[in-house]
C-alpha positions, 0 to 999 in steps of 0.5 A: 096306219103308216107303213114304214119303208122297211115294211113296204120292202118286206111286203113287196118281196112277199107279194112278188114271191107269191106271184112267182110261186103261182106262175111257177105252179101254172108252168108246172101244170102246163108241163105236166099237161104236155107229159100226159097228152099224146092224142094231139101229137101227129100219129105215126103211120104204122105199116099193117100186116098186109103191107109186110112179108108173111109166111103165105108170101114165101110159101111155094111149091115150085120155086122155093129156095129152102126145103124144111123137112119135118112134122109141122108141130115140131119146134125145130120146124117152127123155128126154121119157118120163122127164120125163113120169114126174117131172111125172106127165103121162099120155102116149102115144108115136107113131112119126109125126104121122099116127098121132097125129092118127088117135088124137088124145085130146081131153085132149091139151095138148102134143106133143113131137117132134124133127127126125125127126118133120117131113120132108114137107109132109103132116107140116107140114100136120098141125102146122098142124092141131094148132095150130088145135086149140090144142095146144102143140108142143115141138120138142126139135130143129129140122127140116132147114133146107132143109125150113124154107127151102122151107115158109112154113108151117113158118117161120110155125109156128116163128116164123122170119122168115128163115134167115141161115145153115144152118150157123153156128159159135157162139162160146159161149152165153148163157142168160137169167135166168128160164128155168133155175134159176141166173140169167143166164150166158154159157158161152164154151166151149159152141161149136157149129154150128147154123142161124142164124135171124132170128125174127119179132117177138113171139118170146121168146128164152131162150138165144142163141149168141155171135158172135165179133166181134159189134160189128165185124159190127154184130150187135145182141144181139137179132139173135144166133143163137136157141137156145131160144125161144117163139112163138105160132101160131094157137092154140098156143104153139110152143117150140123148141130149136136145138141138141143140148140133148136128147142127155142129161138136160139136156133134162129141165130144158129141158122143164120150163122150156118147159112153165112158159112156157105158162101164168101159173103152173106147179107141179111136184114135186121131190126136194129133195135135195143130196148130196156123195158120195166114191167110193172114200173112205174107203180101208182099205188102204195100197197104192201107198205108195212113189209116195204117199211120193214125192209127199206124203211120207206113206204112203197110209194116213197121207195118207188119214187125216192129210191127206185127212180133215181137209181134206175135213171142214173143207170140209164144215164150212164149207159145211154139206154132208152126207157120203156115203162109198163105202168102197174096202177095196182097189184091187188084188186080184191079191195079198194083201201089203196087207191091209184095215186094222182100225184104218182101219175103226175110224177112218173109222166114228168120224169119219163118225159125228162129222159125221153122215155115212154109209158105203156100199161102192164096186165099183171096183178097179184091175185087170182085169175078172177081179178084180171077183168076187174083190173082192166075195168078199174084201170080204165076208169081211173086212168081215163079220169086222170089221163083223159088225153093220153093214149096208151100204145104199148101193152105188156100182158105179163101173166094176164091170159089172152082170153081176158085181154083179147076182148079189149085190145084195139077195140075202138068202140069200148071204153078201155085203156087198151083201145089204142094199143099198137104193140103187144110185148110178150114175155120171152118164149110165151107159148113159143110165139115168134119173136116178131109177128102180127097179133092182128092186122094192126097190132104187132106182137114182139117178145122180150129176149132177156131178163135184165135182172139175171144172166145165166149161160143159157140166157147169154147164148139165147141173147147172142143168137137173137142179136145175130139173127135180128139185131134186136133185144128187149131186156125186161125187168119185172119190178113185182119182186121189188114191191113184193120181195120173197127172198134176199135175191129180191133186194133192190141193192142186189137187183140194181147191181145185177142190172147195171152189170148186165148193161155195162158188160154183156150188152155193151157190144150190142149197144155199140152196134145197134140203136137204143130205142123205146118199144114203140120205136122198135115196133116201127123198125120191126114193121119196116124190117118185116115189110122189105124184100131184097136181093144182092149179087156180087161181081168181083169186089163189088156187092150190089144190094137192092131193097124193095118196099123201102121205108125210110131206113133199113139195116143189114148185117154183112158177113165177109171172109178175110175182106173189109169194106173200102167204101159204100154208097146209098148208106153207111157201114159200121164194123161190128166184129172181124168180117161182120158189118152193120149196113144202114141203108138210106136209099133203096140201092146200095153199092158196097166195095170191098178190099182184102182185109190185111190183118 
């Protein structure tokens, strides 16, 4: 049979096309292989717990700089001790003021105490004796109003002129500029009951309560109920928090800002890491598809890949934030009708690599507690089959009890996806865990700080405080509600709008100041932060900062008062706000030169 010239051309083109497709398939396979292989990559040298500064390294009975007065079980005491670890302050804990006075260290500069530490006249006398010695005092909560009313000395120590009301309902809160990072703001929904004091002249107020009908009641702005303030008595600064600021980690930033208000400069280390974490996404199965089809006209798999991912990737592309995804292989383990999908694994690993993200593993499932162990075993079996060369480094337990995962995490001798974990990401305020701490000698535990789908007044205050104290935030978005919606608030259109608005507004200032990183990179920064110690001193217009156990990089915040940095050696600086600078150290010795800030 004779082949015409035109037929030959058609056959040739067809064969070339087939060859190209095969070659493209091979290239795609190679690309996917790289995306799902991290065992062969050079492993990061993680600092271990024994290489960092822990509570035991800072506790001292003779040379402490900070005394913490209160019951060890008190949340205010726990927050104060955690804060000492972050700012590297030696401390000693006492149950009462009398014991502290009996064992007073000549190095003590600060006393931190709550309302329970002051209940008698003898304890008030001790407070006065402390101020005679020039030791500054921080009240994490205010003593009982009746005690204050009965003691002129306690009123003078606290800077209180008179008590207007022992129990006053505030209609919101205004936080003034220059205290926490983020500038001046008013929280209209932070309503509470607090004692209403009139303060003495010369007192500096950082936060006040709002009063409904203020104009009609002829209350001047400077007469609003004080919530956080500083006064001076005898030889000491007195700083007081009137409200429940220390019921959670909001107290960390409050303490940092209070300390900075006692000197002409204050420099302290931070983590310098901002992360966006998707809990339970990527999702690798196709459960709940009938309900998803009713709601979105897509199967679950189709919606997650063709709607969720493009929307989410576009938001991150616009903001420049980094992606960390906590994979949810399945949600229901009581049956096996819906399998973990190999093509979904391939899709998400390739997409994550394209945006330089990272993938960890979630501990969540939607059924009873009895299915958590089955989840770990099934996930390990399937993911090791499809990802034989991938080592998961980050684990977010979600609602999985620790009693379940503790027998698997970091166990090299067990065939589990948790054997190579270096980082545990806990939910915000999980059992009052520290923001940063070691789970064991090798594994670092960090907590989420904000719900990326929500932003209440309380959450905003919490965010500002953690950013002020640590320059750290992990915005967590739980995608369970997207796959299993229970109300109109769980609609992806609404959730994505909330998330985009959060990144574009509330987080913008912190994004401009601090580094956007994945959780694994935040872990590295946090370990270096926990490892370093430092000291600084000022002579005239020069601040010298020396860092010990310096590990490639270190970040600090410098608070000044009506001054500005004119030059720096050994690092770089970035102005965050008026009088507040980010110092990025590239060497262990930094010299900062100042000039008067002419505004």
